[in-house]
C-alpha positions in Angstrom: -5.8 16.0 -24.1 -5.0 15.2 -20.5 -1.8 16.7 -19.4 1.1 14.3 -18.9 1.9 15.4 -15.4 -1.1 16.1 -13.1 -0.2 16.1 -9.5 -2.5 15.3 -6.6 -2.0 18.3 -4.3 -4.1 16.9 -1.5 -6.1 13.8 -0.7 -9.0 13.7 1.8 -10.3 10.3 2.8 -13.9 10.2 4.1 -15.7 7.1 5.3 -17.4 6.5 2.0 -15.4 8.4 -0.5 -12.0 10.0 -1.4 -11.4 13.5 -2.7 -8.2 14.2 -4.7 -7.5 17.9 -5.3 -5.3 18.0 -8.5 -2.8 20.6 -9.7 -5.0 21.3 -12.7 -7.8 22.5 -10.5 -10.0 19.4 -10.9 -11.4 17.5 -7.9 -11.6 13.7 -8.4 -14.3 12.2 -6.2 -14.1 8.5 -5.9 -17.1 6.8 -4.2 -16.0 3.6 -2.5 -17.5 0.2 -3.4 -20.7 -1.1 -1.7 -21.6 2.2 0.1 -24.8 4.2 0.3 -24.1 7.9 0.6 -26.4 9.6 3.1 -27.0 13.3 3.7 -24.6 13.3 6.6 -21.8 12.1 4.3 -22.6 14.7 1.7 -22.7 17.6 4.2 -19.3 16.6 5.6 -17.8 16.4 2.1 -19.4 19.8 1.2 -17.9 21.5 4.2 -14.4 20.4 3.0 -15.1 21.6 -0.5 -16.2 25.0 0.9 -12.8 25.4 2.6 -11.0 24.8 -0.7 -11.5 28.3 -2.1 -8.8 28.0 -4.8 -10.8 25.2 -6.4 -14.0 27.3 -6.7 -16.0 27.0 -8.9 -15.5 23.2 -8.6 -14.9 21.1 -11.7 -15.5 17.6 -10.4 -14.8 14.1 -11.8 -17.1 11.7 -10.1 -16.2 8.0 -10.1 -18.8 5.8 -8.4 -17.6 2.6 -6.9 -19.2 -0.8 -7.7 -22.6 -1.1 -6.1 -22.4 2.5 -4.8 -25.6 4.5 -4.4 -26.8 7.8 -3.1 -29.9 8.6 -1.1 -32.7 10.9 -2.4 -31.7 13.5 0.3 -28.2 13.6 -1.2 -29.5 14.0 -4.7 -31.9 16.8 -3.5 -29.0 18.5 -1.6 -26.8 18.3 -4.7 -29.6 20.1 -6.7 -30.3 22.7 -4.0 -29.0 26.3 -4.3 -26.5 25.6 -1.5 -25.3 22.4 -3.1 -24.9 24.0 -6.5 -23.4 27.2 -5.2 -19.7 26.2 -5.6 -20.0 23.8 -8.6 -19.1 24.6 -12.2 -19.4 21.2 -13.9 -19.3 17.5 -13.2 -18.1 14.6 -15.3 -19.5 11.3 -14.1 -17.7 8.1 -15.2 -20.1 5.2 -15.4 -19.3 1.5 -15.8 -22.6 -0.1 -14.8 -26.1 0.2 -16.1 -27.4 1.2 -12.7 -24.9 4.1 -12.5 -25.8 5.2 -16.1 -29.5 5.2 -15.2 -28.9 7.3 -12.1 -26.6 9.7 -13.8 -29.0 10.2 -16.7 -31.9 10.7 -14.3 -30.0 13.4 -12.4 -28.9 15.1 -15.6 -32.4 15.1 -17.1 -34.8 15.7 -14.2 -32.9 17.9 -11.8 -32.9 21.5 -12.9 -29.4 22.8 -12.5 -27.1 25.3 -14.1 -24.2 23.0 -13.4 -23.2 21.2 -16.6 -23.2 17.4 -16.1 -21.7 15.1 -18.7 -21.5 11.3 -18.6 -18.5 9.3 -19.8 -17.4 5.7 -20.1 -13.7 6.6 -19.8 -11.9 8.6 -17.0 -9.4 10.1 -19.4 -12.1 11.4 -21.8 -13.8 12.9 -18.8 -10.6 14.6 -17.6 -10.0 16.0 -21.1 -13.5 17.5 -21.1 -13.1 19.0 -17.6 -9.7 20.5 -18.6 -11.4 22.1 -21.6 -14.1 23.8 -19.6 -13.3 27.5 -18.9 
């Protein structure tokens, strides 16, 4: 069960997303509405994650905004050895059919040792991430 008191230790705002580093070691990544993430965005965000050594390996909760999408280059980078190097697991919260299709595609067709689970509810996703050791 999600802890009652989870504090946001640090918040980093990017042009197309926001990263919240929580006291429980989880990184909440919220992708803004109506944006298309390009490789430049992903590399900037990755550089920030690299600097957060205390969060490695990263347990990420990803919440895509309405009409948000990612380029093929971003998907390829996320599946590369470098992109996967600091990730432990990802919980993706989906609310639209388009996001569910994309999340399922990434989960099934990208060969990755990073565990990816898809959820309809943010709190169920947080429960799962907190249970991962």
